LOFI-335412 format. One record per atom (N, C-alpha, C): atom name; x, y, z; residue number from 1. Coordinates in Angstrom, 3 decimals, always signed. Layout:
N
  at         x         y         z    i
  CA         X         Y         Z  NUM
...
! end
This chain:
221
  at         x         y         z    i
   N    +4.754   -23.984    -6.639    1
  CA    +6.025   -23.271    -6.459    1
   C    +5.952   -22.430    -5.189    1
   N    +6.957   -22.529    -4.340    2
  CA    +6.960   -21.812    -3.064    2
   C    +7.130   -20.319    -3.289    2
   N    +6.516   -19.532    -2.400    3
  CA    +6.662   -18.084    -2.475    3
   C    +8.121   -17.701    -2.228    3
   N    +8.599   -16.675    -2.930    4
  CA    +9.926   -16.128    -2.677    4
   C    +9.788   -15.033    -1.620    4
   N   +10.275   -15.315    -0.429    5
  CA   +10.112   -14.345    +0.646    5
   C   +11.115   -13.202    +0.515    5
   N   +10.750   -12.099    +1.116    6
  CA   +11.621   -10.936    +1.139    6
   C   +12.904   -11.246    +1.895    6
   N   +14.009   -10.736    +1.393    7
  CA   +15.308   -10.869    +2.058    7
   C   +15.664    -9.493    +2.621    7
   N   +15.949    -9.457    +3.928    8
  CA   +16.050    -8.189    +4.636    8
   C   +17.387    -7.977    +5.317    8
   N   +17.718    -6.702    +5.479    9
  CA   +18.752    -6.249    +6.398    9
   C   +18.081    -5.215    +7.290    9
   N   +18.451    -5.185    +8.561   10
  CA   +17.830    -4.251    +9.504   10
   C   +18.806    -3.141    +9.851   10
   N   +18.334    -1.892    +9.836   11
  CA   +19.170    -0.776   +10.254   11
   C   +19.308    -0.780   +11.777   11
   N   +20.178    +0.086   +12.288   12
  CA   +20.335    +0.200   +13.739   12
   C   +19.027    +0.623   +14.406   12
   N   +18.210    +1.350   +13.681   13
  CA   +16.913    +1.795   +14.212   13
   C   +15.816    +0.777   +13.955   13
   N   +16.192    -0.432   +13.515   14
  CA   +15.244    -1.530   +13.300   14
   C   +14.259    -1.257   +12.162   14
   N   +14.741    -0.560   +11.138   15
  CA   +13.949    -0.383    +9.917   15
   C   +14.383    -1.461    +8.922   15
   N   +13.439    -2.250    +8.391   16
  CA   +13.819    -3.274    +7.429   16
   C   +14.151    -2.667    +6.064   16
   N   +15.226    -3.164    +5.459   17
  CA   +15.664    -2.725    +4.138   17
   C   +15.689    -3.942    +3.227   17
   N   +15.102    -3.806    +2.047   18
  CA   +15.095    -4.909    +1.093   18
   C   +16.481    -5.123    +0.506   18
   N   +17.016    -6.342    +0.638   19
  CA   +18.292    -6.649    +0.001   19
   C   +18.153    -6.664    -1.517   19
   N   +16.990    -7.115    -1.992   20
  CA   +16.776    -7.255    -3.436   20
   C   +16.738    -5.888    -4.121   20
   N   +16.100    -4.909    -3.474   21
  CA   +15.924    -3.601    -4.100   21
   C   +16.744    -2.494    -3.442   21
   N   +17.480    -2.830    -2.370   22
  CA   +18.319    -1.861    -1.668   22
   C   +17.523    -0.600    -1.324   22
   N   +16.374    -0.812    -0.682   23
  CA   +15.466    +0.293    -0.384   23
   C   +14.736    -0.028    +0.919   23
   N   +14.581    +0.952    +1.821   24
  CA   +13.841    +0.687    +3.057   24
   C   +12.354    +0.507    +2.782   24
   N   +11.685    -0.224    +3.670   25
  CA   +10.261    -0.486    +3.500   25
   C    +9.389    +0.716    +3.830   25
   N    +9.910    +1.625    +4.604   26
  CA    +9.171    +2.847    +4.915   26
   C   +10.166    +3.931    +5.304   26
   N    +9.668    +5.144    +5.466   27
  CA   +10.524    +6.290    +5.748   27
   C   +11.412    +6.043    +6.965   27
   N   +12.668    +6.405    +6.838   28
  CA   +13.592    +6.312    +7.965   28
   C   +13.247    +7.336    +9.042   28
   N   +12.431    +8.325    +8.689   29
  CA   +12.069    +9.373    +9.657   29
   C   +10.890    +8.932   +10.523   29
   N    +9.789    +8.566    +9.898   30
  CA    +8.617    +8.106   +10.638   30
   C    +7.682    +7.425    +9.656   30
   N    +7.741    +6.103    +9.630   31
  CA    +6.991    +5.347    +8.641   31
   C    +5.497    +5.548    +8.721   31
   N    +4.965    +5.623    +9.945   32
  CA    +3.520    +5.757   +10.062   32
   C    +3.049    +7.140    +9.621   32
   N    +3.800    +8.179    +9.955   33
  CA    +3.412    +9.515    +9.511   33
   C    +3.514    +9.637    +7.996   33
   N    +4.479    +8.948    +7.393   34
  CA    +4.562    +8.921    +5.935   34
   C    +3.301    +8.280    +5.354   34
   N    +2.862    +7.173    +5.940   35
  CA    +1.637    +6.518    +5.478   35
   C    +0.446    +7.452    +5.589   35
   N    +0.335    +8.149    +6.717   36
  CA    -0.790    +9.068    +6.896   36
   C    -0.759   +10.187    +5.856   36
   N    +0.422   +10.739    +5.622   37
  CA    +0.539   +11.869    +4.695   37
   C    +0.302   +11.435    +3.253   37
   N    +0.970   +10.356    +2.858   38
  CA    +0.934    +9.968    +1.445   38
   C    -0.341    +9.214    +1.092   38
   N    -0.610    +8.136    +1.812   39
  CA    -1.661    +7.222    +1.378   39
   C    -3.040    +7.561    +1.935   39
   N    -3.105    +8.026    +3.176   40
  CA    -4.416    +8.412    +3.704   40
   C    -4.809    +9.798    +3.182   40
   N    -4.055   +10.826    +3.539   41
  CA    -4.397   +12.171    +3.062   41
   C    -4.378   +12.234    +1.533   41
   N    -3.451   +11.520    +0.918   42
  CA    -3.351   +11.529    -0.543   42
   C    -4.577   +10.963    -1.235   42
   N    -5.328   +10.120    -0.528   43
  CA    -6.567    +9.557    -1.065   43
   C    -7.815   +10.142    -0.399   43
   N    -7.647   +11.216    +0.372   44
  CA    -8.791   +11.853    +1.016   44
   C    -9.422   +11.006    +2.100   44
   N    -8.592   +10.263    +2.809   45
  CA    -9.068    +9.376    +3.871   45
   C    -8.653    +9.931    +5.245   45
   N    -9.508    +9.764    +6.240   46
  CA   -10.696    +8.900    +6.324   46
   C   -12.003    +9.539    +5.866   46
   N   -11.963   +10.758    +5.321   47
  CA   -13.202   +11.465    +4.994   47
   C   -14.066   +10.700    +3.983   47
   N   -13.459    +9.927    +3.119   48
  CA   -14.212    +9.228    +2.069   48
   C   -14.717    +7.852    +2.505   48
   N   -14.386    +7.427    +3.701   49
  CA   -14.825    +6.102    +4.133   49
   C   -16.347    +5.965    +4.004   49
   N   -16.769    +4.792    +3.553   50
  CA   -18.191    +4.466    +3.421   50
   C   -18.299    +2.956    +3.470   50
   N   -19.468    +2.425    +3.827   51
  CA   -19.622    +0.966    +3.851   51
   C   -19.204    +0.333    +2.520   51
   N   -18.438    -0.746    +2.611   52
  CA   -17.978    -1.442    +1.417   52
   C   -16.750    -0.845    +0.763   52
   N   -16.149    +0.185    +1.377   53
  CA   -14.984    +0.852    +0.776   53
   C   -13.870    -0.161    +0.524   53
   N   -13.256    -0.060    -0.657   54
  CA   -12.253    -1.046    -1.072   54
   C   -10.958    -0.335    -1.438   54
   N    -9.903    -0.682    -0.737   55
  CA    -8.561    -0.164    -1.025   55
   C    -7.739    -1.263    -1.673   55
   N    -7.000    -0.916    -2.721   56
  CA    -6.048    -1.842    -3.335   56
   C    -4.654    -1.226    -3.249   56
   N    -3.654    -2.090    -3.280   57
  CA    -2.289    -1.632    -3.013   57
   C    -1.297    -2.421    -3.859   57
   N    -0.294    -1.736    -4.355   58
  CA    +0.850    -2.397    -4.968   58
   C    +1.997    -2.348    -3.970   58
   N    +2.354    -3.509    -3.404   59
  CA    +3.448    -3.583    -2.446   59
   C    +2.969    -3.625    -1.013   59
   N    +2.720    -4.840    -0.482   60
  CA    +2.180    -4.978    +0.879   60
   C    +3.239    -4.723    +1.944   60
   N    +4.464    -5.182    +1.704   61
  CA    +5.560    -4.926    +2.634   61
   C    +5.308    -5.445    +4.033   61
   N    +5.419    -4.551    +5.009   62
  CA    +5.265    -4.921    +6.419   62
   C    +3.806    -4.973    +6.860   62
   N    +2.899    -4.452    +6.028   63
  CA    +1.505    -4.314    +6.428   63
   C    +1.217    -2.998    +7.137   63
   N    +2.200    -2.107    +7.204   64
  CA    +2.024    -0.851    +7.932   64
   C    +0.888    -0.012    +7.350   64
   N    +0.807    +0.082    +6.021   65
  CA    -0.262    +0.879    +5.419   65
   C    -1.628    +0.321    +5.792   65
   N    -1.766    -0.991    +5.687   66
  CA    -3.037    -1.633    +6.035   66
   C    -3.424    -1.321    +7.476   66
   N    -2.511    -1.529    +8.400   67
  CA    -2.851    -1.356    +9.810   67
   C    -3.168    +0.094   +10.136   67
   N    -2.467    +1.015    +9.507   68
  CA    -2.741    +2.432    +9.753   68
   C    -4.134    +2.804    +9.265   68
   N    -4.489    +2.367    +8.068   69
  CA    -5.801    +2.727    +7.539   69
   C    -6.908    +1.961    +8.254   69
   N    -6.649    +0.727    +8.662   70
  CA    -7.653    -0.038    +9.407   70
   C    -7.929    +0.605   +10.768   70
   N    -6.892    +1.098   +11.414   71
  CA    -7.098    +1.773   +12.703   71
   C    -7.980    +2.999   +12.520   71
   N    -7.777    +3.742   +11.435   72
  CA    -8.604    +4.915   +11.169   72
   C   -10.032    +4.508   +10.799   72
   N   -10.165    +3.397   +10.114   73
  CA   -11.487    +2.873    +9.759   73
   C   -12.302    +2.603   +11.023   73
   N   -11.695    +1.925   +11.985   74
  CA   -12.415    +1.634   +13.221   74
   C   -12.671    +2.904   +14.028   74
   N   -11.696    +3.789   +14.086   75
  CA   -11.883    +5.037   +14.835   75
   C   -12.992    +5.896   +14.235   75
   N   -13.215    +5.771   +12.939   76
  CA   -14.236    +6.583   +12.274   76
   C   -15.644    +6.089   +12.554   76
   N   -15.753    +4.928   +13.187   77
  CA   -17.062    +4.416   +13.551   77
   C   -17.653    +3.419   +12.586   77
   N   -16.902    +3.068   +11.530   78
  CA   -17.393    +2.049   +10.599   78
   C   -17.482    +0.705   +11.316   78
   N   -18.560    -0.007   +11.100   79
  CA   -18.747    -1.295   +11.775   79
   C   -18.646    -2.477   +10.818   79
   N   -18.860    -2.235    +9.528   80
  CA   -18.666    -3.291    +8.535   80
   C   -17.196    -3.410    +8.197   80
   N   -16.827    -4.372    +7.343   81
  CA   -15.420    -4.576    +7.035   81
   C   -14.847    -3.601    +6.007   81
   N   -13.640    -3.133    +6.265   82
  CA   -12.824    -2.476    +5.258   82
   C   -12.290    -3.559    +4.336   82
   N   -12.446    -3.375    +3.046   83
  CA   -11.922    -4.348    +2.081   83
   C   -10.559    -3.856    +1.600   83
   N    -9.571    -4.732    +1.659   84
  CA    -8.200    -4.336    +1.350   84
   C    -7.540    -5.459    +0.566   84
   N    -7.093    -5.156    -0.652   85
  CA    -6.419    -6.132    -1.503   85
   C    -5.043    -5.602    -1.866   85
   N    -4.019    -6.392    -1.623   86
  CA    -2.659    -5.956    -1.915   86
   C    -1.971    -6.967    -2.824   86
   N    -1.095    -6.468    -3.683   87
  CA    -0.342    -7.298    -4.624   87
   C    +1.132    -7.245    -4.222   87
   N    +1.710    -8.401    -3.930   88
  CA    +3.060    -8.465    -3.370   88
   C    +3.834    -9.623    -4.006   88
   N    +4.969    -9.315    -4.608   89
  CA    +5.772   -10.355    -5.259   89
   C    +6.651   -11.114    -4.276   89
   N    +7.143   -10.418    -3.245   90
  CA    +8.092   -11.032    -2.312   90
   C    +7.589   -10.807    -0.884   90
   N    +6.670   -11.641    -0.415   91
  CA    +6.060   -11.417    +0.908   91
   C    +7.067   -11.530    +2.034   91
   N    +6.868   -10.724    +3.042   92
  CA    +7.716   -10.738    +4.220   92
   C    +7.269   -11.867    +5.148   92
   N    +8.218   -12.580    +5.724   93
  CA    +7.892   -13.625    +6.689   93
   C    +7.165   -13.012    +7.881   93
   N    +6.247   -13.770    +8.467   94
  CA    +5.428   -13.242    +9.562   94
   C    +6.277   -12.755   +10.726   94
   N    +7.335   -13.473   +11.072   95
  CA    +8.196   -13.032   +12.178   95
   C    +8.857   -11.698   +11.867   95
   N    +9.219   -11.491   +10.604   96
  CA    +9.805   -10.208   +10.211   96
   C    +8.763    -9.101   +10.258   96
   N    +7.532    -9.409    +9.850   97
  CA    +6.458    -8.418    +9.958   97
   C    +6.254    -8.010   +11.411   97
   N    +6.235    -9.012   +12.290   98
  CA    +6.032    -8.732   +13.716   98
   C    +7.158    -7.833   +14.245   98
   N    +8.370    -8.124   +13.862   99
  CA    +9.514    -7.321   +14.310   99
   C    +9.407    -5.889   +13.793   99
   N    +9.064    -5.734   +12.520  100
  CA    +8.963    -4.397   +11.941  100
   C    +7.827    -3.608   +12.573  100
   N    +6.699    -4.235   +12.772  101
  CA    +5.535    -3.541   +13.322  101
   C    +5.705    -3.214   +14.798  101
   N    +6.643    -3.890   +15.463  102
  CA    +6.927    -3.577   +16.859  102
   C    +7.426    -2.160   +17.058  102
   N    +7.871    -1.523   +15.966  103
  CA    +8.335    -0.131   +16.047  103
   C    +7.192    +0.856   +16.170  103
   N    +5.943    +0.360   +16.075  104
  CA    +4.776    +1.241   +16.106  104
   C    +3.818    +0.784   +17.212  104
   N    +4.188    +1.028   +18.470  105
  CA    +3.379    +0.529   +19.588  105
   C    +1.953    +1.064   +19.586  105
   N    +1.743    +2.248   +19.004  106
  CA    +0.387    +2.800   +18.967  106
   C    -0.543    +1.961   +18.088  106
   N    +0.044    +1.137   +17.223  107
  CA    -0.755    +0.262   +16.363  107
   C    -0.937    -1.137   +16.957  107
   N    -0.411    -1.365   +18.152  108
  CA    -0.457    -2.712   +18.724  108
   C    -1.878    -3.288   +18.806  108
   N    -2.910    -2.497   +19.159  109
  CA    -4.258    -3.082   +19.203  109
   C    -4.710    -3.657   +17.862  109
   N    -4.147    -3.142   +16.772  110
  CA    -4.518    -3.640   +15.445  110
   C    -3.518    -4.683   +14.948  110
   N    -2.227    -4.443   +15.170  111
  CA    -1.233    -5.408   +14.691  111
   C    -1.365    -6.746   +15.403  111
   N    -1.692    -6.732   +16.699  112
  CA    -1.822    -7.991   +17.428  112
   C    -3.007    -8.807   +16.909  112
   N    -4.130    -8.143   +16.645  113
  CA    -5.286    -8.856   +16.095  113
   C    -5.006    -9.363   +14.688  113
   N    -4.365    -8.508   +13.905  114
  CA    -4.049    -8.899   +12.530  114
   C    -3.141   -10.121   +12.497  114
   N    -2.044   -10.079   +13.236  115
  CA    -1.076   -11.171   +13.205  115
   C    -1.658   -12.466   +13.768  115
   N    -2.580   -12.352   +14.710  116
  CA    -3.204   -13.548   +15.285  116
   C    -4.073   -14.285   +14.274  116
   N    -4.543   -13.579   +13.252  117
  CA    -5.434   -14.184   +12.262  117
   C    -4.824   -14.207   +10.862  117
   N    -3.572   -13.817   +10.744  118
  CA    -2.896   -13.712    +9.452  118
   C    -2.497   -15.098    +8.956  118
   N    -2.908   -15.447    +7.748  119
  CA    -2.596   -16.757    +7.164  119
   C    -1.379   -16.721    +6.253  119
   N    -0.845   -15.537    +6.017  120
  CA    +0.206   -15.375    +5.026  120
   C    -0.328   -14.863    +3.708  120
   N    -1.654   -14.941    +3.565  121
  CA    -2.309   -14.440    +2.353  121
   C    -3.600   -13.690    +2.642  121
   N    -4.140   -13.840    +3.821  122
  CA    -5.426   -13.222    +4.127  122
   C    -5.586   -13.016    +5.622  122
   N    -6.492   -12.103    +5.962  123
  CA    -6.912   -11.883    +7.349  123
   C    -8.341   -11.385    +7.312  123
   N    -9.249   -12.171    +7.858  124
  CA   -10.660   -11.813    +7.831  124
   C   -11.184   -11.647    +9.250  124
   N   -11.602   -10.423    +9.553  125
  CA   -12.144   -10.077   +10.858  125
   C   -13.439    -9.298   +10.638  125
   N   -14.126    -8.978   +11.710  126
  CA   -15.418    -8.310   +11.580  126
   C   -15.307    -6.976   +10.853  126
   N   -14.189    -6.266   +11.074  127
  CA   -14.032    -4.947   +10.448  127
   C   -12.935    -4.921    +9.388  127
   N   -12.470    -6.092    +8.964  128
  CA   -11.404    -6.148    +7.965  128
   C   -11.505    -7.401    +7.120  128
   N   -11.471    -7.210    +5.805  129
  CA   -11.327    -8.313    +4.862  129
   C   -10.096    -8.012    +4.022  129
   N    -8.993    -8.664    +4.364  130
  CA    -7.715    -8.405    +3.701  130
   C    -7.267    -9.620    +2.910  130
   N    -6.862    -9.383    +1.669  131
  CA    -6.272   -10.437    +0.845  131
   C    -4.986    -9.908    +0.229  131
   N    -3.927   -10.703    +0.318  132
  CA    -2.675   -10.375    -0.355  132
   C    -2.473   -11.385    -1.476  132
   N    -2.396   -10.879    -2.694  133
  CA    -2.221   -11.725    -3.873  133
   C    -0.730   -11.798    -4.168  133
   N    -0.180   -13.000    -4.012  134
  CA    +1.265   -13.179    -4.137  134
   C    +1.649   -13.398    -5.604  134
   N    +2.685   -12.702    -6.023  135
  CA    +3.183   -12.866    -7.386  135
   C    +3.392   -11.517    -8.059  135
   N    +3.861   -11.559    -9.284  136
  CA    +4.134   -10.354   -10.063  136
   C    +2.807    -9.683   -10.428  136
   N    +2.627    -8.440    -9.989  137
  CA    +1.365    -7.728   -10.237  137
   C    +1.092    -7.555   -11.721  137
   N    +2.133    -7.577   -12.539  138
  CA    +1.918    -7.439   -13.985  138
   C    +1.137    -8.628   -14.532  138
   N    +1.214    -9.750   -13.825  139
  CA    +0.451   -10.934   -14.226  139
   C    -0.856   -11.067   -13.461  139
   N    -0.822   -10.752   -12.165  140
  CA    -1.996   -11.016   -11.321  140
   C    -3.054    -9.923   -11.379  140
   N    -2.649    -8.660   -11.527  141
  CA    -3.648    -7.589   -11.534  141
   C    -4.609    -7.690   -12.722  141
   N    -4.132    -8.006   -13.937  142
  CA    -5.082    -8.128   -15.046  142
   C    -6.139    -9.211   -14.822  142
   N    -5.846   -10.195   -13.983  143
  CA    -6.789   -11.279   -13.728  143
   C    -7.715   -10.989   -12.552  143
   N    -7.445    -9.912   -11.843  144
  CA    -8.238    -9.572   -10.663  144
   C    -9.597    -9.031   -11.079  144
   N   -10.645    -9.440   -10.380  145
  CA   -12.003    -9.012   -10.740  145
   C   -12.463    -7.800    -9.947  145
   N   -11.658    -7.326    -9.012  146
  CA   -12.090    -6.264    -8.117  146
   C   -12.006    -4.865    -8.712  146
   N   -12.661    -3.927    -8.024  147
  CA   -12.612    -2.508    -8.363  147
   C   -12.343    -1.738    -7.073  147
   N   -11.302    -0.945    -7.067  148
  CA   -10.897    -0.229    -5.860  148
   C   -11.428    +1.201    -5.854  148
   N   -11.752    +1.671    -4.669  149
  CA   -12.097    +3.081    -4.481  149
   C   -10.858    +3.941    -4.276  149
   N    -9.775    +3.310    -3.808  150
  CA    -8.518    +4.028    -3.586  150
   C    -7.355    +3.063    -3.769  150
   N    -6.274    +3.564    -4.323  151
  CA    -5.054    +2.777    -4.524  151
   C    -3.915    +3.372    -3.717  151
   N    -3.163    +2.481    -3.047  152
  CA    -1.887    +2.849    -2.438  152
   C    -0.799    +2.286    -3.366  152
   N    -0.111    +3.141    -4.087  153
  CA    +0.962    +2.698    -4.979  153
   C    +2.274    +2.799    -4.210  153
   N    +2.695    +1.663    -3.651  154
  CA    +3.787    +1.674    -2.673  154
   C    +4.865    +0.648    -2.987  154
   N    +5.196    +0.506    -4.270  155
  CA    +6.335    -0.328    -4.611  155
   C    +7.630    +0.346    -4.190  155
   N    +8.716    -0.397    -4.272  156
  CA   +10.011    +0.226    -3.993  156
   C   +10.292    +1.310    -5.036  156
   N   +11.307    +2.110    -4.794  157
  CA   +11.637    +3.251    -5.636  157
   C   +11.569    +2.906    -7.125  157
   N   +10.930    +3.758    -7.930  158
  CA   +10.864    +3.491    -9.370  158
   C   +12.231    +3.302   -10.013  158
   N   +13.247    +3.935    -9.456  159
  CA   +14.595    +3.775   -10.009  159
   C   +15.143    +2.378    -9.749  159
   N   +14.659    +1.717    -8.686  160
  CA   +15.180    +0.411    -8.303  160
   C   +14.214    -0.731    -8.595  160
   N   +12.938    -0.401    -8.781  161
  CA   +11.895    -1.410    -8.992  161
   C   +10.967    -0.932   -10.116  161
   N   +11.530    -0.616   -11.314  162
  CA   +10.729    +0.022   -12.370  162
   C    +9.573    -0.829   -12.866  162
   N    +9.679    -2.175   -12.728  163
  CA    +8.616    -3.033   -13.249  163
   C    +7.281    -2.817   -12.553  163
   N    +7.284    -2.243   -11.346  164
  CA    +6.027    -2.024   -10.633  164
   C    +5.428    -0.648   -10.925  164
   N    +6.033    +0.074   -11.867  165
  CA    +5.577    +1.431   -12.165  165
   C    +5.354    +1.656   -13.659  165
   N    +5.372    +0.593   -14.443  166
  CA    +5.296    +0.728   -15.890  166
   C    +3.936    +1.183   -16.393  166
   N    +3.920    +1.645   -17.629  167
  CA    +2.708    +2.179   -18.243  167
   C    +1.586    +1.152   -18.285  167
   N    +1.897    -0.069   -18.675  168
  CA    +0.852    -1.091   -18.778  168
   C    +0.240    -1.402   -17.416  168
   N    +1.063    -1.416   -16.378  169
  CA    +0.529    -1.689   -15.038  169
   C    -0.333    -0.524   -14.558  169
   N    +0.067    +0.698   -14.863  170
  CA    -0.757    +1.846   -14.485  170
   C    -2.095    +1.806   -15.211  170
   N    -2.112    +1.297   -16.441  171
  CA    -3.382    +1.144   -17.153  171
   C    -4.270    +0.110   -16.461  171
   N    -3.653    -0.931   -15.924  172
  CA    -4.418    -1.926   -15.180  172
   C    -4.946    -1.350   -13.866  172
   N    -4.146    -0.510   -13.220  173
  CA    -4.620    +0.178   -12.014  173
   C    -5.874    +0.982   -12.349  173
   N    -5.822    +1.739   -13.432  174
  CA    -6.975    +2.540   -13.827  174
   C    -8.180    +1.673   -14.154  174
   N    -7.941    +0.554   -14.834  175
  CA    -9.038    -0.337   -15.219  175
   C    -9.711    -0.970   -14.014  175
   N    -9.008    -1.003   -12.887  176
  CA    -9.547    -1.584   -11.658  176
   C    -9.793    -0.506   -10.604  176
   N   -10.142    +0.695   -11.075  177
  CA   -10.486    +1.799   -10.187  177
   C   -11.920    +2.237   -10.466  177
   N   -12.713    +2.345    -9.425  178
  CA   -14.098    +2.779    -9.572  178
   C   -14.157    +4.249    -9.993  178
   N   -15.275    +4.647   -10.570  179
  CA   -15.485    +6.054   -10.913  179
   C   -15.337    +6.911    -9.654  179
   N   -14.630    +8.021    -9.798  180
  CA   -14.294    +8.915    -8.683  180
   C   -13.308    +8.271    -7.713  180
   N   -12.693    +7.176    -8.120  181
  CA   -11.649    +6.561    -7.315  181
   C   -10.349    +7.342    -7.418  181
   N    -9.440    +7.053    -6.505  182
  CA    -8.194    +7.807    -6.414  182
   C    -6.997    +6.874    -6.300  182
   N    -5.830    +7.459    -6.505  183
  CA    -4.568    +6.755    -6.271  183
   C    -3.587    +7.763    -5.695  183
   N    -2.671    +7.278    -4.879  184
  CA    -1.648    +8.150    -4.312  184
   C    -0.351    +7.378    -4.185  184
   N    +0.755    +8.094    -4.323  185
  CA    +2.070    +7.486    -4.172  185
   C    +3.074    +8.527    -3.703  185
   N    +4.120    +8.042    -3.027  186
  CA    +5.169    +8.927    -2.520  186
   C    +6.038    +9.482    -3.633  186
   N    +6.050    +8.837    -4.811  187
  CA    +6.963    +9.257    -5.869  187
   C    +6.321   +10.306    -6.761  187
   N    +7.141   +11.203    -7.269  188
  CA    +6.686   +12.180    -8.258  188
   C    +7.469   +12.015    -9.550  188
   N    +8.041   +10.824    -9.761  189
  CA    +8.805   +10.559   -10.980  189
   C    +7.955   +10.858   -12.208  189
   N    +8.553   +11.531   -13.161  190
  CA    +7.809   +11.971   -14.340  190
   C    +7.144   +10.834   -15.089  190
   N    +7.840    +9.710   -15.260  191
  CA    +7.249    +8.636   -16.054  191
   C    +6.089    +7.976   -15.320  191
   N    +6.094    +8.011   -13.986  192
  CA    +4.959    +7.480   -13.226  192
   C    +3.756    +8.391   -13.392  192
   N    +3.961    +9.695   -13.270  193
  CA    +2.855   +10.634   -13.430  193
   C    +2.282   +10.574   -14.848  193
   N    +3.163   +10.475   -15.846  194
  CA    +2.684   +10.378   -17.229  194
   C    +1.918    +9.082   -17.453  194
   N    +2.397    +7.982   -16.847  195
  CA    +1.710    +6.708   -16.991  195
   C    +0.305    +6.752   -16.409  195
   N    +0.152    +7.387   -15.254  196
  CA    -1.163    +7.528   -14.644  196
   C    -2.064    +8.433   -15.491  196
   N    -1.478    +9.511   -16.006  197
  CA    -2.254   +10.435   -16.827  197
   C    -2.713    +9.753   -18.115  197
   N    -1.824    +9.024   -18.758  198
  CA    -2.174    +8.328   -19.995  198
   C    -3.235    +7.255   -19.749  198
   N    -3.284    +6.735   -18.513  199
  CA    -4.263    +5.703   -18.171  199
   C    -5.641    +6.284   -17.869  199
   N    -5.745    +7.610   -17.804  200
  CA    -7.052    +8.222   -17.611  200
   C    -7.243    +8.945   -16.295  200
   N    -6.195    +9.037   -15.491  201
  CA    -6.286    +9.772   -14.228  201
   C    -5.980   +11.259   -14.441  201
   N    -6.586   +12.091   -13.628  202
  CA    -6.162   +13.484   -13.502  202
   C    -5.114   +13.517   -12.399  202
   N    -3.918   +13.958   -12.737  203
  CA    -2.757   +13.806   -11.854  203
   C    -2.329   +15.151   -11.288  203
   N    -2.043   +15.157    -9.985  204
  CA    -1.592   +16.367    -9.303  204
   C    -0.312   +16.064    -8.530  204
   N    +0.666   +16.937    -8.647  205
  CA    +1.877   +16.828    -7.832  205
   C    +1.704   +17.709    -6.606  205
   N    +1.873   +17.118    -5.424  206
  CA    +1.679   +17.867    -4.180  206
   C    +2.902   +17.680    -3.283  206
   N    +2.878   +18.328    -2.131  207
  CA    +4.021   +18.280    -1.216  207
   C    +4.213   +16.871    -0.670  207
   N    +5.453   +16.407    -0.674  208
  CA    +5.764   +15.076    -0.189  208
   C    +5.999   +15.052    +1.310  208
   N    +6.410   +13.875    +1.782  209
  CA    +6.671   +13.710    +3.216  209
   C    +8.169   +13.712    +3.472  209
   N    +8.568   +14.372    +4.546  210
  CA    +9.962   +14.333    +4.961  210
   C   +10.886   +14.916    +3.911  210
   N   +11.889   +14.149    +3.519  211
  CA   +12.884   +14.647    +2.570  211
   C   +12.381   +14.629    +1.130  211
   N   +11.246   +14.006    +0.898  212
  CA   +10.694   +13.964    -0.462  212
   C    +9.903   +15.243    -0.707  212
   N   +10.373   +16.048    -1.650  213
  CA    +9.747   +17.351    -1.884  213
   C    +8.328   +17.209    -2.433  213
   N    +8.103   +16.186    -3.280  214
  CA    +6.824   +16.069    -3.940  214
   C    +6.331   +14.630    -3.908  214
   N    +5.012   +14.476    -4.034  215
  CA    +4.354   +13.173    -4.178  215
   C    +3.278   +13.329    -5.256  215
   N    +2.560   +12.259    -5.528  216
  CA    +1.576   +12.279    -6.612  216
   C    +0.212   +11.834    -6.105  216
   N    -0.818   +12.583    -6.502  217
  CA    -2.209   +12.206    -6.268  217
   C    -2.897   +12.082    -7.624  217
   N    -3.843   +11.150    -7.727  218
  CA    -4.516   +10.932    -9.007  218
   C    -5.999   +10.660    -8.772  218
   N    -6.824   +11.157    -9.679  219
  CA    -8.272   +11.010    -9.598  219
   C    -8.794   +10.457   -10.907  219
   N    -9.644    +9.427   -10.820  220
  CA   -10.302    +8.888   -12.010  220
   C   -11.737    +9.387   -12.035  220
   N   -12.038   +10.266   -12.976  221
  CA   -13.378   +10.855   -13.052  221
   C   -14.362    +9.869   -13.674  221
! end
């Protein structure tokens, strides 16, 4: 069965918006700074980087989170590969990814290398081992054998994409998180925080990015 690709509309500022979920792929203010604030700082990165570090993600989107964290991985002096696994139900076409990432010229040294080796499901380079698992994460995550040191929970808004934020999926996130692993997300929705807490995380609400007053950080002891 062929993958169902993302269907997009582009704003005047060239931000891709999902037609299916009526939600932009990243902050209309500054997508890369949102990634740094929510997913990097929210998971204590790059301070926690270590050989073999493994990040998992719900919602690959444009690849912006991956490229931002990979750039920091290389800048930090790591020479082995960053391991990155993402779960994506509706992958973006490569040409659309290229167009979206063109808005971040500072990432060009990483986006150009990534796109040159991107198969649509994986990208393996000396400092990056990336796999995107296509399909509904509610089905694919329970079958995954990996354990993540950090999670980027980056599905579309819980109000518009609730299936990616349910209690059972949060339990699977916890089951695939290493001891002392973390998770971070831009949303502070009560049912998401409760789902993470019920799954065994210690959950903290902290200051969000831009117009979002709060975000969520979680720690698995």
